[in-house]
N, C-alpha and C positions, 0 to 999 in steps of 0.2 A: 504495500500499499504507499502512495505518495506520503511521505513527510509533511504537513503541515506549522504555521506559524503565524498569527494570530497575536495584533499588538493594543490594548487600550490602556494609553494612559503610564503609569509606572509598571502594564505588567505583561508579559509576551506569556503565552500558551500557545507549547508547544507538543508533537507527538512523537519526536523522535526519542528514544528509548535510548539509547548512549549517550544525551543529558542528563535525564532524568538520576536525580539526586541519590538513591539507595540507599544511603544511611539514613537519613531525612523521612523515607518512606517506610521504611524497615522500624525505627525506633518511634512515631504515630504509629502505625500500625498495633502492634505488637505493645504496646505502654496504654496505648489513650482509646483504641476502637479495642469499642467492647466484645465486638464481633469476631475479632483474630490476638487475642489476649495471647502472647509466648508464641507468637510467629516465629516460623526459621525465617533466618535473613534468606537460606535459601532456597523455601517458597516462594518468599517474596520475590524472590528475582524469578523463578523460573516462572508466578503469576504475570509477570510485569512481561515475558519474551515472550510470554502466548494471546497478547491480547493487546488491544489498541488503548492507547493510553494518553493522558492530554494531563502537564505537567504546565504550574504555574508561577512562574518567577516573578522575581520584585528583583530586577538589578540580577546577578548571579547567585540570587539564594531561592530557593525554591518553599515557595506557600503556600501551595495548591494541590489536588491531585486528583483523579476521577482514572477509573480504571473503566473499561467494554468487552465481553467476555461474547463474542459476538460468532455468529455463521456466514459473517460477509456479504447477505442476501437478503434475510428479513426479516430477522431478532438478532436483541441485542441484552442485555444484561448488565446494568450498570452500577456496579460495584466499587467501594474502600474510595469513596469521596471523603476528600477533607480539607479543609481551607484552616492553615496558621493565623489567620489573619482577621479570625472573627473579634467581636471587641470581645478585652480581658484576657484575649491570648497572646500580642504581643509583648 
């Protein structure tokens, strides 16, 4: 799939998984997300490799993430969505 990028003010949204901050994603999912407490880093890496991912960046810092599990024809399941810039989380 073609890699995409969007810009909105100070934020950039990208689909290139090579630019995702795996440490930030794993940290949030393994410690803050109720649905994936204690998930291993290798599981997070594999899930990213096999999904359509969107990373939100403010400068060089990843501040958001979303992952789509899809058949690339008619179905997509939205998973692992988080935003680190929600009020009170800065």
